[in-house]
VEXDREN-2710 file (C-alpha; in Angstrom, 1 decimal):
% VEXDREN-2710
k/r/px/py/pz
1/MET/-59.5/-36.4/-13.1
2/SER/-59.2/-35.2/-9.5
3/SER/-61.7/-33.6/-7.2
4/HIS/-62.2/-31.9/-3.9
5/THR/-65.3/-31.2/-1.8
6/THR/-67.2/-28.0/-1.7
7/THR/-64.3/-26.3/-0.1
8/GLY/-62.1/-26.9/-3.2
9/ALA/-62.5/-27.1/-6.9
10/PHE/-63.7/-30.1/-8.9
11/VAL/-60.9/-30.3/-11.5
12/THR/-61.4/-32.1/-14.8
13/GLU/-58.6/-33.3/-17.0
14/ASN/-60.4/-32.8/-20.3
15/THR/-62.0/-29.5/-20.2
16/PRO/-64.9/-29.3/-22.7
17/SER/-64.8/-26.3/-25.0
18/ARG/-68.5/-25.6/-24.5
19/HIS/-71.0/-26.5/-21.9
20/PRO/-73.6/-29.0/-23.1
21/ARG/-76.7/-27.3/-24.4
22/ALA/-80.1/-27.8/-22.8
23/LEU/-81.8/-27.6/-26.1
24/GLU/-79.8/-30.3/-27.9
25/PRO/-82.5/-32.7/-29.2
26/ALA/-81.5/-35.7/-27.1
27/THR/-81.1/-33.6/-23.9
28/LEU/-84.4/-31.8/-24.6
29/ILE/-86.4/-35.0/-25.0
30/PHE/-84.8/-36.5/-21.9
31/THR/-85.4/-33.5/-19.7
32/ILE/-89.0/-33.2/-20.9
33/LEU/-89.6/-36.9/-19.9
34/LEU/-88.0/-36.4/-16.6
35/SER/-90.0/-33.2/-16.0
36/VAL/-93.2/-35.0/-16.6
37/GLY/-92.3/-37.6/-14.0
38/GLY/-91.2/-34.9/-11.6
39/ALA/-94.4/-33.0/-12.0
40/VAL/-96.5/-36.2/-11.4
41/ILE/-94.5/-36.9/-8.2
42/GLY/-94.9/-33.4/-7.0
43/LEU/-98.7/-33.3/-7.6
44/HIS/-99.2/-36.7/-5.9
45/LEU/-97.2/-35.8/-2.8
46/VAL/-98.6/-32.3/-2.3
47/THR/-102.2/-33.6/-2.5
48/THR/-101.7/-36.7/-0.3
49/LEU/-99.0/-35.7/2.2
50/GLY/-99.0/-32.0/1.8
51/ILE/-95.2/-31.9/1.1
52/SER/-93.0/-32.0/-2.0
53/ALA/-89.9/-34.1/-2.5
54/ASN/-86.6/-32.8/-3.8
55/THR/-86.2/-35.0/-6.9
56/SER/-82.9/-33.6/-8.2
57/VAL/-80.9/-36.6/-7.0
58/ILE/-83.4/-38.9/-8.7
59/GLY/-82.9/-37.1/-12.0
60/ALA/-79.1/-37.3/-11.6
61/LEU/-79.3/-41.0/-10.9
62/VAL/-81.5/-41.7/-13.9
63/ALA/-79.1/-39.7/-16.1
64/MET/-76.2/-41.8/-14.7
65/VAL/-78.0/-45.0/-15.6
66/VAL/-78.9/-43.8/-19.1
67/GLY/-75.4/-42.7/-19.6
68/ARG/-74.2/-46.3/-19.3
69/LEU/-76.2/-47.2/-22.4
70/SER/-74.2/-47.2/-25.6
71/PHE/-76.9/-46.9/-28.3
72/MET/-78.8/-43.9/-29.7
73/GLY/-76.1/-41.6/-28.4
74/LEU/-77.2/-42.0/-24.8
75/SER/-73.7/-42.4/-23.6
76/ARG/-73.4/-38.6/-23.8
77/PHE/-75.3/-38.5/-20.5
78/ARG/-72.1/-39.7/-18.8
79/SER/-71.2/-36.1/-18.8
80/ILE/-71.6/-34.6/-15.3
81/HIS/-72.8/-31.4/-16.9
82/ARG/-75.7/-33.1/-18.7
83/GLN/-76.6/-34.9/-15.5
84/ASN/-76.7/-31.5/-13.9
85/LEU/-79.1/-30.3/-16.5
86/ALA/-81.3/-33.4/-15.9
87/GLN/-81.5/-32.8/-12.2
88/SER/-82.2/-29.1/-12.7
89/SER/-85.2/-29.9/-15.0
90/ILE/-86.8/-32.6/-12.9
91/SER/-86.5/-30.7/-9.5
92/GLY/-87.8/-27.6/-11.2
93/ALA/-90.9/-29.4/-12.5
94/THR/-91.6/-31.0/-9.1
95/PHE/-91.5/-27.9/-7.0
96/ALA/-93.2/-25.8/-9.7
97/ALA/-96.1/-28.2/-10.2
98/ALA/-96.7/-28.8/-6.4
99/ASN/-95.8/-25.7/-4.6
100/SER/-95.9/-22.9/-7.1
101/LEU/-98.9/-23.9/-9.2
102/LEU/-101.3/-26.4/-7.7
103/THR/-101.2/-25.0/-4.2
104/PRO/-102.1/-21.4/-5.3
105/ILE/-104.9/-22.4/-7.7
106/ALA/-106.5/-24.6/-5.0
107/ILE/-107.1/-21.6/-2.8
108/PRO/-109.9/-19.9/-5.0
109/PHE/-111.3/-23.4/-5.6
110/ALA/-111.5/-24.1/-1.9
111/ILE/-113.4/-20.8/-1.2
112/GLY/-116.0/-21.8/-3.7
113/ARG/-114.8/-19.8/-6.7
114/PRO/-113.7/-22.4/-9.3
115/ASP/-114.1/-19.7/-12.0
116/LEU/-111.0/-18.0/-10.6
117/VAL/-108.8/-21.1/-11.0
118/TRP/-107.7/-20.2/-14.5
119/PRO/-106.9/-16.5/-13.7
120/MET/-104.9/-17.8/-10.7
121/LEU/-103.1/-20.3/-12.8
122/ILE/-102.1/-17.5/-15.2
123/GLY/-100.9/-15.3/-12.4
124/ALA/-99.1/-18.2/-10.6
125/SER/-97.4/-19.3/-13.9
126/PHE/-96.2/-15.7/-14.4
127/ALA/-94.9/-15.5/-10.8
128/LEU/-93.1/-18.8/-11.2
129/LEU/-91.2/-17.7/-14.2
130/VAL/-90.2/-14.4/-12.6
131/ASP/-89.2/-16.2/-9.5
132/GLY/-86.8/-18.4/-11.4
133/PHE/-85.5/-15.6/-13.5
134/ILE/-84.6/-13.4/-10.4
135/LEU/-82.7/-16.3/-8.7
136/TYR/-80.8/-17.0/-12.0
137/ARG/-79.7/-13.4/-12.3
138/ALA/-78.9/-12.9/-8.6
139/PHE/-77.1/-16.2/-7.8
140/GLY/-73.4/-15.6/-7.2
141/SER/-73.9/-12.2/-5.8
142/GLU/-72.9/-11.1/-2.3
143/PHE/-76.5/-11.4/-1.2
144/LEU/-77.0/-14.9/-2.6
145/PRO/-73.5/-16.3/-2.9
146/ALA/-72.6/-19.5/-4.6
147/THR/-70.3/-20.3/-1.6
148/ALA/-73.3/-20.4/0.8
149/ALA/-74.6/-23.8/2.1
150/TRP/-77.6/-24.6/-0.3
151/PRO/-77.4/-28.1/1.2
152/PRO/-79.6/-30.1/-1.3
153/GLY/-77.4/-28.7/-4.1
154/VAL/-74.3/-30.1/-2.4
155/ALA/-76.1/-33.4/-2.1
156/ALA/-76.9/-33.5/-5.8
157/ALA/-73.4/-32.4/-6.8
158/GLU/-71.7/-34.9/-4.6
159/THR/-73.9/-37.7/-5.9
160/ILE/-73.0/-36.9/-9.5
161/LYS/-69.3/-36.6/-8.6
162/ALA/-69.3/-39.9/-6.7
163/GLY/-71.0/-41.6/-9.6
164/ASP/-68.4/-40.2/-12.0
165/ARG/-65.3/-41.0/-9.9
166/GLY/-66.1/-43.7/-7.5
167/GLY/-63.4/-44.5/-4.9
168/ARG/-63.4/-43.5/-1.2
169/ARG/-65.5/-40.5/-1.8
170/ALA/-68.2/-42.7/-3.2
171/LEU/-68.0/-45.0/-0.2
172/ILE/-68.5/-42.2/2.2
173/LEU/-71.4/-40.8/0.2
174/ALA/-72.9/-44.3/-0.1
175/GLY/-72.6/-44.7/3.7
176/GLY/-74.4/-41.5/4.3
177/ALA/-77.1/-42.5/1.8
178/ALA/-77.5/-45.9/3.5
179/VAL/-78.0/-44.1/6.8
180/GLY/-80.5/-41.7/5.2
181/VAL/-82.6/-44.4/3.6
182/GLY/-82.3/-46.8/6.6
183/VAL/-83.4/-44.3/9.3
184/SER/-86.1/-42.7/7.0
185/PHE/-87.7/-46.2/7.1
186/PHE/-88.7/-45.4/10.7
187/GLY/-90.3/-42.1/9.7
188/LEU/-87.6/-39.8/10.8
189/PRO/-86.7/-36.7/8.8
190/MET/-83.2/-37.5/7.9
191/SER/-82.7/-34.4/5.7
192/ALA/-82.7/-32.5/9.0
193/PHE/-79.8/-34.6/10.2
194/GLY/-78.0/-34.2/6.9
195/VAL/-78.1/-30.4/6.7
196/ALA/-76.4/-30.3/10.1
197/PHE/-73.2/-31.3/8.3
198/LEU/-73.4/-28.7/5.5
199/GLY/-74.6/-25.3/6.6
200/ASN/-73.4/-22.5/8.8
201/ILE/-73.2/-23.8/12.4
202/TRP/-74.6/-20.6/13.9
203/ALA/-77.5/-20.5/11.5
204/LEU/-78.3/-24.2/12.0
205/SER/-78.0/-23.8/15.8
206/MET/-80.8/-21.2/15.8
207/PHE/-82.8/-23.4/13.4
208/ALA/-82.5/-26.3/15.9
209/VAL/-83.6/-24.0/18.7
210/GLY/-86.7/-23.1/16.8
211/LEU/-87.5/-26.7/15.9
212/LEU/-87.0/-27.9/19.5
213/ALA/-89.2/-25.1/20.9
214/ASN/-91.9/-25.9/18.4
215/GLN/-91.9/-29.5/19.7
216/ILE/-91.3/-29.0/23.4
217/VAL/-93.5/-26.0/24.2
218/PRO/-96.8/-27.5/22.9
219/ALA/-96.0/-30.9/24.5
220/THR/-95.3/-29.4/27.9
221/THR/-97.7/-26.5/28.1
222/GLY/-100.4/-27.3/25.6
223/ILE/-99.8/-24.0/23.8
224/SER/-99.5/-24.1/20.1
225/LEU/-97.0/-21.5/19.0
226/SER/-98.4/-21.3/15.5
227/ALA/-101.9/-20.9/16.7
228/ALA/-100.7/-18.0/18.9
229/PHE/-98.9/-16.5/15.9
230/ILE/-95.6/-16.3/17.8
231/PRO/-93.4/-17.7/15.0
232/HIS/-95.0/-15.3/12.6
233/GLY/-94.1/-12.4/14.7
234/VAL/-90.5/-13.6/15.0
235/MET/-90.3/-13.9/11.2
236/ILE/-91.8/-10.5/10.6
237/GLY/-89.1/-8.9/12.9
238/ALA/-86.3/-11.0/11.5
239/GLY/-87.5/-10.5/7.9
240/LEU/-87.6/-6.8/8.2
241/VAL/-84.1/-6.6/9.6
242/ALA/-82.9/-9.1/6.8
243/LEU/-84.4/-6.8/4.2
244/PHE/-82.6/-3.8/5.8
245/GLN/-79.4/-5.8/5.8
246/ALA/-79.9/-6.6/2.1
247/ALA/-80.6/-3.0/1.3
248/ARG/-77.3/-2.0/3.0
249/ILE/-75.5/-4.4/0.7
250/LEU/-77.3/-3.1/-2.4
251/LEU/-76.8/0.6/-1.5
252/SER/-73.2/0.3/-0.2
253/LYS/-70.8/2.6/-2.0
254/ARG/-67.7/0.8/-0.8
255/SER/-65.5/-1.1/-3.2
256/GLU/-66.8/-4.4/-4.3
257/LYS/-64.0/-6.5/-2.9
258/LEU/-65.8/-9.8/-3.3
259/ALA/-63.2/-12.1/-4.8
260/PRO/-61.0/-14.0/-2.4
261/ASP/-59.1/-15.2/-5.5
262/VAL/-57.7/-11.7/-5.9
263/GLU/-56.2/-12.1/-2.4
264/GLY/-54.2/-15.1/-3.2
265/SER/-56.5/-18.2/-2.9
266/GLY/-55.9/-19.0/-6.6
267/ASP/-59.5/-20.2/-7.0
268/PRO/-61.6/-17.9/-9.3
269/SER/-64.8/-19.8/-8.4
270/LEU/-64.8/-17.9/-5.1
271/ALA/-65.2/-14.6/-6.8
272/SER/-68.6/-13.0/-7.1
273/THR/-70.0/-13.1/-10.6
274/VAL/-72.8/-10.6/-9.9
275/SER/-72.0/-7.0/-9.0
276/ARG/-74.1/-4.9/-6.6
277/ARG/-75.1/-2.8/-9.5
278/THR/-76.4/-5.8/-11.4
279/LEU/-78.1/-7.1/-8.3
280/ARG/-79.9/-3.8/-7.7
281/ALA/-81.1/-3.9/-11.3
282/VAL/-82.3/-7.5/-11.0
283/LEU/-84.4/-6.8/-7.8
284/ARG/-85.7/-3.5/-9.2
285/ASN/-86.8/-5.2/-12.4
286/GLY/-88.2/-8.2/-10.5
287/PHE/-90.4/-5.9/-8.4
288/ALA/-91.6/-4.2/-11.6
289/LEU/-92.4/-7.6/-13.1
290/TYR/-94.3/-8.6/-9.9
291/LEU/-96.3/-5.4/-10.2
292/GLY/-97.2/-6.3/-13.7
293/GLY/-98.2/-9.8/-12.6
294/ALA/-100.4/-8.4/-9.9
295/VAL/-102.1/-6.1/-12.5
296/LEU/-102.6/-9.2/-14.7
297/ILE/-104.3/-11.1/-11.9
298/ALA/-106.5/-8.1/-11.1
299/VAL/-107.6/-7.8/-14.7
300/VAL/-108.2/-11.5/-15.6
301/GLY/-109.7/-12.2/-12.1
302/GLY/-112.1/-9.2/-12.3
303/LEU/-110.9/-7.7/-9.0
304/TRP/-112.2/-4.3/-10.1
305/THR/-115.7/-5.6/-9.2
306/GLU/-114.5/-6.4/-5.7
307/LEU/-112.6/-3.3/-4.8
308/PRO/-112.8/0.5/-5.5
309/TRP/-110.0/1.9/-7.6
310/PHE/-107.9/3.3/-4.8
311/ALA/-108.1/0.0/-2.9
312/LEU/-107.3/-1.9/-6.2
313/ILE/-104.1/0.1/-6.5
314/GLY/-103.2/-0.7/-2.9
315/TRP/-103.9/-4.3/-3.6
316/VAL/-101.5/-4.4/-6.6
317/VAL/-98.7/-2.7/-4.7
318/PHE/-99.2/-4.9/-1.6
319/ALA/-99.3/-8.1/-3.8
320/ALA/-96.0/-7.2/-5.5
321/VAL/-94.3/-6.3/-2.2
322/ALA/-95.5/-9.6/-0.7
323/ALA/-94.3/-11.6/-3.7
324/ILE/-90.8/-10.3/-3.7
325/VAL/-90.3/-10.2/0.1
326/HIS/-91.8/-13.7/0.3
327/GLU/-89.3/-15.1/-2.2
328/LEU/-86.3/-13.4/-0.6
329/ILE/-87.1/-14.7/2.9
330/VAL/-87.8/-18.2/1.6
331/GLY/-84.6/-18.0/-0.4
332/LEU/-82.4/-17.0/2.6
333/ALA/-83.9/-19.8/4.7
334/ALA/-83.3/-22.3/2.0
335/MET/-79.7/-21.1/1.4
336/HIS/-78.7/-21.7/5.0
337/SER/-80.8/-24.7/6.0
338/GLY/-82.1/-26.5/2.9
339/TRP/-85.6/-26.1/4.3
340/PHE/-87.9/-23.3/3.1
341/PRO/-91.0/-22.3/5.1
342/ALA/-92.9/-21.1/2.0
343/PHE/-96.4/-21.9/3.3
344/ALA/-95.7/-20.4/6.7
345/VAL/-94.3/-17.1/5.3
346/THR/-97.3/-16.9/2.9
347/LEU/-99.5/-17.2/6.0
348/ILE/-97.9/-14.1/7.4
349/PHE/-98.9/-12.0/4.5
350/MET/-102.4/-13.5/4.5
351/VAL/-102.8/-12.7/8.2
352/ILE/-101.7/-9.1/7.5
353/GLY/-104.3/-9.0/4.7
354/LEU/-107.0/-10.1/7.1
355/LEU/-106.0/-7.6/9.7
356/ILE/-106.1/-4.6/7.3
357/GLY/-109.5/-5.8/6.0
358/ILE/-108.9/-7.1/2.4
359/PRO/-112.1/-8.8/1.3
360/VAL/-112.3/-12.6/0.8
361/VAL/-111.8/-12.9/-3.0
362/PRO/-109.0/-10.4/-3.4
363/LEU/-107.2/-11.9/-0.3
364/ALA/-107.5/-15.4/-1.8
365/MET/-105.9/-14.2/-5.0
366/LEU/-103.2/-12.3/-3.2
367/THR/-102.4/-15.4/-1.0
368/GLY/-102.1/-17.6/-4.1
369/TYR/-99.9/-15.1/-5.9
370/CYS/-97.6/-14.8/-2.9
371/ALA/-97.5/-18.6/-2.5
372/ALA/-96.4/-19.0/-6.1
373/THR/-93.1/-17.3/-5.3
374/GLY/-90.3/-18.7/-3.3
375/PRO/-90.2/-22.5/-4.0
376/ALA/-88.8/-22.2/-7.5
377/PHE/-86.4/-19.5/-6.2
378/ALA/-85.1/-21.9/-3.5
379/ASP/-85.0/-24.9/-5.7
380/MET/-83.1/-23.2/-8.5
381/GLY/-80.6/-22.0/-5.9
382/TYR/-80.0/-25.7/-5.0
383/ASP/-79.5/-26.6/-8.6
384/LEU/-77.1/-23.7/-9.4
385/LYS/-75.1/-24.6/-6.3
386/ALA/-74.8/-28.2/-7.7
387/GLY/-73.7/-26.8/-11.0
388/TRP/-71.2/-24.4/-9.4
389/ILE/-69.6/-27.3/-7.6
390/LEU/-69.3/-29.4/-10.7
391/ARG/-67.9/-26.5/-12.8
392/ARG/-65.4/-25.2/-10.4
393/GLY/-62.4/-26.8/-12.0
394/GLU/-63.2/-25.7/-15.6
395/ARG/-60.9/-23.2/-17.3
396/PRO/-61.5/-20.5/-18.3
397/TYR/-63.8/-20.6/-15.3
398/THR/-66.0/-17.5/-15.5
399/ARG/-67.0/-18.0/-19.1
400/PHE/-67.8/-21.7/-18.5
401/GLU/-69.6/-21.1/-15.2
402/LEU/-71.9/-18.3/-16.7
403/GLU/-72.7/-20.4/-19.7
404/GLY/-73.4/-23.5/-17.6
405/ARG/-75.6/-21.4/-15.3
406/ARG/-77.6/-20.2/-18.4
407/GLN/-78.1/-23.7/-19.7
408/GLN/-79.3/-24.8/-16.2
409/PHE/-81.8/-21.9/-16.3
410/ILE/-83.0/-23.1/-19.7
411/ALA/-83.4/-26.7/-18.3
412/SER/-85.3/-25.4/-15.3
413/VAL/-87.6/-23.3/-17.6
414/ILE/-88.3/-26.5/-19.5
415/GLY/-89.3/-28.1/-16.3
416/PHE/-91.5/-25.1/-15.4
417/LEU/-93.3/-25.2/-18.7
418/VAL/-93.9/-28.9/-18.4
419/ALA/-95.3/-28.3/-14.9
420/ILE/-97.6/-25.6/-16.1
421/ALA/-98.9/-27.9/-18.9
422/MET/-99.4/-30.8/-16.4
423/VAL/-101.3/-28.6/-13.9
424/ALA/-103.5/-27.1/-16.6
425/ILE/-104.4/-30.7/-17.7
426/LEU/-104.8/-32.3/-14.3
427/TRP/-106.1/-29.8/-11.8
428/GLN/-109.7/-30.5/-12.6
429/PRO/-109.6/-34.3/-12.0
430/PHE/-107.6/-33.7/-8.8
431/PHE/-110.0/-31.1/-7.4
432/GLU/-113.1/-33.0/-8.4
433/ASN/-111.8/-36.0/-6.5
434/ALA/-111.2/-33.8/-3.4
435/GLN/-107.4/-34.0/-3.9
436/ILE/-106.6/-30.5/-2.7
437/PRO/-103.3/-29.6/-1.0
438/PRO/-104.0/-29.5/2.8
439/VAL/-102.3/-26.1/3.2
440/SER/-104.6/-24.6/0.5
441/LYS/-107.5/-25.7/2.7
442/VAL/-106.0/-24.0/5.7
443/PHE/-105.5/-20.8/3.7
444/ALA/-109.1/-21.0/2.4
445/ASP/-110.7/-21.7/5.8
446/THR/-108.7/-18.9/7.5
447/ILE/-109.6/-16.4/4.8
448/THR/-113.4/-17.3/4.8
449/GLN/-113.6/-17.5/8.6
450/GLY/-111.4/-14.5/9.4
451/LEU/-109.6/-13.8/12.7
452/THR/-111.5/-13.6/15.9
453/ASP/-108.6/-12.6/18.2
454/PRO/-108.2/-8.8/18.4
455/GLY/-104.8/-9.2/20.1
456/ILE/-103.0/-10.7/17.1
457/TRP/-101.5/-7.3/16.0
458/LEU/-100.0/-7.0/19.5
459/THR/-98.7/-10.5/19.5
460/LEU/-97.0/-10.0/16.1
461/ALA/-95.5/-6.7/17.2
462/LEU/-94.1/-8.1/20.6
463/TRP/-92.5/-11.2/19.1
464/ALA/-91.1/-9.2/16.2
465/ILE/-88.7/-7.6/18.7
466/PRO/-86.7/-10.7/19.6
467/GLY/-86.7/-11.8/16.0
468/ALA/-85.3/-8.5/14.9
469/LEU/-82.7/-8.4/17.7
470/ILE/-81.4/-11.9/17.0
471/GLN/-81.2/-11.2/13.2
472/LEU/-79.4/-8.0/13.9
473/ILE/-76.8/-9.7/16.2
474/GLY/-76.2/-12.5/13.8
475/GLY/-75.7/-10.3/10.8
476/SER/-76.5/-10.9/7.2
477/GLY/-74.0/-13.7/6.8
478/ARG/-75.7/-16.0/9.5
479/GLN/-79.4/-15.0/9.2
480/MET/-79.9/-16.3/12.7
481/GLY/-83.3/-14.5/13.2
482/VAL/-84.7/-15.9/10.0
483/MET/-83.4/-19.4/10.8
484/LEU/-84.9/-19.2/14.3
485/ALA/-88.3/-18.3/12.8
486/THR/-88.0/-21.0/10.2
487/GLY/-87.5/-23.6/12.9
488/LEU/-90.5/-22.2/14.9
489/LEU/-92.7/-22.5/11.8
490/ILE/-91.8/-26.1/11.1
491/ALA/-93.6/-28.8/13.1
492/THR/-91.8/-31.9/11.8
493/PRO/-91.4/-34.4/14.7
494/TRP/-87.8/-35.2/15.7
495/ALA/-86.3/-32.7/13.3
496/GLY/-84.8/-30.5/16.0
497/VAL/-83.2/-33.5/17.8
498/LEU/-81.7/-34.7/14.6
499/VAL/-80.2/-31.3/13.8
500/VAL/-78.6/-31.1/17.3
501/VAL/-77.3/-34.7/17.1
502/GLY/-75.8/-33.9/13.6
503/LEU/-74.2/-30.7/14.8
504/ILE/-72.6/-32.4/17.8
505/ALA/-71.3/-35.2/15.6
506/ARG/-70.0/-32.7/13.1
507/VAL/-68.0/-30.7/15.7
508/ILE/-66.5/-33.8/17.2
509/TRP/-65.6/-35.4/13.9
510/GLU/-64.0/-32.2/12.5
511/LYS/-62.0/-31.6/15.7
512/TRP/-60.7/-35.2/15.6
513/ARG/-60.0/-35.4/11.9
514/GLY/-59.1/-31.8/11.1
515/GLU/-59.4/-30.7/7.4
516/LYS/-60.0/-34.2/6.3
517/GLY/-62.8/-34.4/8.8
518/HIS/-64.5/-31.4/7.3
519/ASN/-64.4/-32.9/3.8
520/GLU/-65.7/-36.2/5.1
521/VAL/-68.7/-34.7/7.0
522/VAL/-69.7/-32.8/3.9
523/LEU/-69.7/-36.0/1.8
524/PHE/-71.6/-37.9/4.6
525/GLY/-74.2/-35.1/5.0
526/ALA/-74.7/-35.0/1.3
527/GLY/-75.3/-38.7/1.2
528/VAL/-77.8/-38.6/4.0
529/ILE/-79.8/-35.9/2.2
530/ALA/-79.6/-37.9/-1.0
531/GLY/-80.8/-41.1/0.7
532/ASP/-83.7/-39.2/2.4
533/ALA/-84.7/-37.8/-1.0
534/VAL/-84.6/-41.3/-2.6
535/TRP/-86.7/-42.7/0.2
536/GLY/-89.3/-39.9/-0.1
537/THR/-89.6/-40.3/-3.8
538/ALA/-89.9/-44.1/-3.5
539/GLN/-93.0/-43.7/-1.3
540/VAL/-94.8/-42.2/-4.3
541/PHE/-94.4/-45.4/-6.3
542/LYS/-95.2/-47.5/-3.3
END
């Protein structure tokens, strides 16, 4: 077989007639076991470090090893497409358990209402499944194109391809992985360095500006940008413009000329597989589902005892709007940078809830519902990007791609269901031992204490202006305002410096090596991200 990087198709000599099925007995058992491990890793990390690792590369590596075994039919896992299903299930379980389930249900527990944990778990589980479904149906559209960066997905795909083919590509990837693991040993966030080689340079440049500002300003002036709600204002402005730009795409009446293949590239994988009409229907139905989920939480959580009927209706509408807007902003950030500021964007809606006077219990439930959306959306985008890269050479392409995408969705849902079961079993021991995600404590403390600064509305409004302008100038393709706000919301030390160093190295290498240089930096960046993911997961076992 022969292959190319993300700029070209991965061509297989022996095209399978059908994509492997996620519900095949051996594959199902394997993905369930992987999902259990992924959920445990996610729960441990989010309660100890407050973060969650991307375990998709780990799943792919495990599948590669199992595929080398020749008994009990395990050799079938040599298939790159089964390895793709494996990485989809384990990463889905990890992010679902940590970010979409445990974090939301910890909020009512932390405000002293453990009786609301089960209602919140029901609502968060519903939101998780809707979150994944919307991404599955919208991926490959003009709004969420398969051709976008989705850096962790590139890392997973290149790892699988290198394991399948070996050769020079494997050496470059391995070199990047060695750098990722080696430098991560010193506590540096090497995923930030890796994404600099994969995403849109304009988007990543604004991301770096935000990261650097969030490091330099507090160190030189003593002013915390987050405490002053400056990043939140920037995100509100950029997010509103981003939604307007998305609406323009959805409502556009012009011809859907979305397939470069038609214009002579000869690569059908570059064509959109989701029409604007379908995308409109997906988002409309998604919003309706989120409305239903908000009603479900209001009923099982007994919110009618906390709010009058007219306020309860307002709460349901606001919760649904917050859920879908939250997932779209988080998804756009993840698509371009590989980092998603889910907790920070949730905080924006929580602050708005405080400012408009939502009482403590309804606000805690709204915050949890909002927090449940976004992580699975972003993670499934990564996984479908990996699958898209691995399937690009199959013919007939469209049928195989859509079928593979459906099987990945099934594998991810398996991971989601395992995560729901694991959280339902383990939340009580975790919380009784005071193992609560740190961000949940922040949400709970802020909700119960309220906001004392009357000027927050003004701050949000003033900083929304530059966020909106930058987003408008950059356009929907670059998402510069959203990426600036994402950087401002992330306080990871050295991340900004590493993104800048990576961008400079990328520009120099591509200018020197030309087209070969572009392919090489993509492989190297993917390796760095994979190495950082392996190191992060290894710390759990340590």
